[in-house]
VEXPABA-499228 format. One record per residue (C-alpha): x, y, z. Coordinates in steps of 0.02 Angstrom, whole numbers, plus 50000, padded with zeros to 5 digits. Each point is the difference from the previous one (the first is absolute). Example, Ala and Ser with C-alpha at 12.3 -4.5 7.8 and 13.67 -1.06 7.14 Angstrom:
506154977550390;500695017249967;
This chain:
495804948550830;499804985749920;500994994849861;498444996249875;499575020950063;501885003549946;500024993349828;497985007149974;500535015349958;501434994549882;498904988149913;498705013149940;501255010149957;500624988649859;498434994849943;499565015749970;501495006849907;500414980849913;498184996649914;501314990149889;500834990050109;501674998850111;500844989149906;500235011549825;500165016250132;501824989950055;500635001149854;499985019649938;501555008750027;499275017749993;498585013649950;500095012049881;498975013050004;499835017449927;498925014350092;499305016749971;499715013250158;500245014150113;501055003150149;500265015550095;501065004950164;498845007550116;498095003150036;500515017649939;500914993749831;499354999749822;499804982449934;501484995749903;499654987049818;501004985249993;500174983749887;500974987850068;500504981249959;500494986650138;500864983350028;499344991450160;500934983250035;499104985950069;501324989450083;500805010350083;500165018150059;500285011949875;499145014049893;500545015549869;498475013750005;500725011549836;498745015449973;500095014349885;499155014650070;499385015049891;500475016050089;500225018149938;501684994749975;500865001349795;500864982850079;499194982650024;499984998350192;500354979950031;499774992750173;500564983050064;499514990150131;500584983150044;500604987150117;501394987849936;501104986750095;499375006450167;500265017849936;498785013850002;500225013849889;499145018049934;500815010849870;499115013449878;501165007949838;499505014049892;500664999049831;500954986050040;500835009350167;499854992850160;499255012750126;499324987350150;500324983050045;499924990450165;500794987250067;500404990650177;499154991250154;498385013649962;499794996649818;500464980450008;498354999350141;499055010649895;499914991149824;499864983550094;498535005550086;499355005449811;500544983049933;499084991750139;498315009349962;500114994549824;499014984350039;498385007949904;501225001349828;501014984950020;498964986850088;501354986249938;501025006450162;498864992450096;500464982349951;501735002749892;501025010350138;500814986950114;500485015050146;498585004750037;499065001050155;498265003050021;499305001250205;498385001750082;499835016750073;498064998550012;498504991449916;500085009949840;501785006950020;501544990749956;501775007250012;501224995149851;502035002850017;501374991749902;501254989050110;501315001149921;499985020950041;500905001450163;499375019250028;498194991450065;499055010649852;497974995449982;498545002549930;498124998450073;498754996149897;498144999850024;499094985449900;497985000349985;498994984450038;499984994749799;501855003250001;500125017349911;501525008350079;499245015650079;501465011350043;501924997849994;500765010350170;501825002450062;500685016350112;501195004149834;501425012349986;499375016549914;501365011349930;499845018350083;501195012449951;501904990450002;499004987250130;499004985750019;498724997250129;498894985050042;498245004449953;498494991450006;499644992049815;498644990149895;499784991349845;498344993949902;500104990049859;497995002749924;498834992949853;500624983649974;500364991349834;500414979549960;501505000849874;500904985649975;499394988250125;500185016850137;498775011350059;501095016150018;499405017750039;500135012949881;499815015550092;501385002050134;499815015550139;501375004050147;499675011150141;500995010750110;499124999950219;500685018150025;499535005250198;499095014449893;498794985449909;500534987949851;500315005649833;500134991249849;501405002449901;499984986749874;498864992349893;499974991249824;499334986849862;500634984049950;500155001149790;500954983149972;500304986950096;500874983349959;500964985550091;501944993549947;500144979150057;
């Protein structure tokens, strides 16, 4: 594939997500979001409402997502999803007592994939992150990895003709009982709006694609978005 063809999908993606220009985006250190949404843990499971706050780093691979779930329990259920300093973790507390924590290679991979899938809500990472590497898979498909990560973890982005990041896909570890099972996964940002010179998704959805069919397990609305320079 010719060099100009290789760069063209990425140029379209940058033009769509950075309407205020690349120079201003390079000065962003991180973005902070608040969300309200709901999750479920299986196709037949009930939806559980949550509110969350998240910090996503623009210049390095890292994020922390902390959510408070509304359950029937008297004590609050707090879930933290994070990727920091090359390590992933997923932890849950009820009433301040830790009831679950996931660490290790599967957590590292899954949480890095979550970070790499965040372009729709953290567009500055397109130009501020020095070790992200984009490769064209097909004319409308880009693969993304962090060259500072030695595991080879990647995600694939489907890019529209207008530069819209239509969908992000990966084989991602899914917790089943006490094991992590690699499972086809996708995430999408919807209803983009311009904020601080960036075009950012205001609704998010994530899907596990199981052998018996896909099911949406996460959906949220971004209620607050700020940048830190």
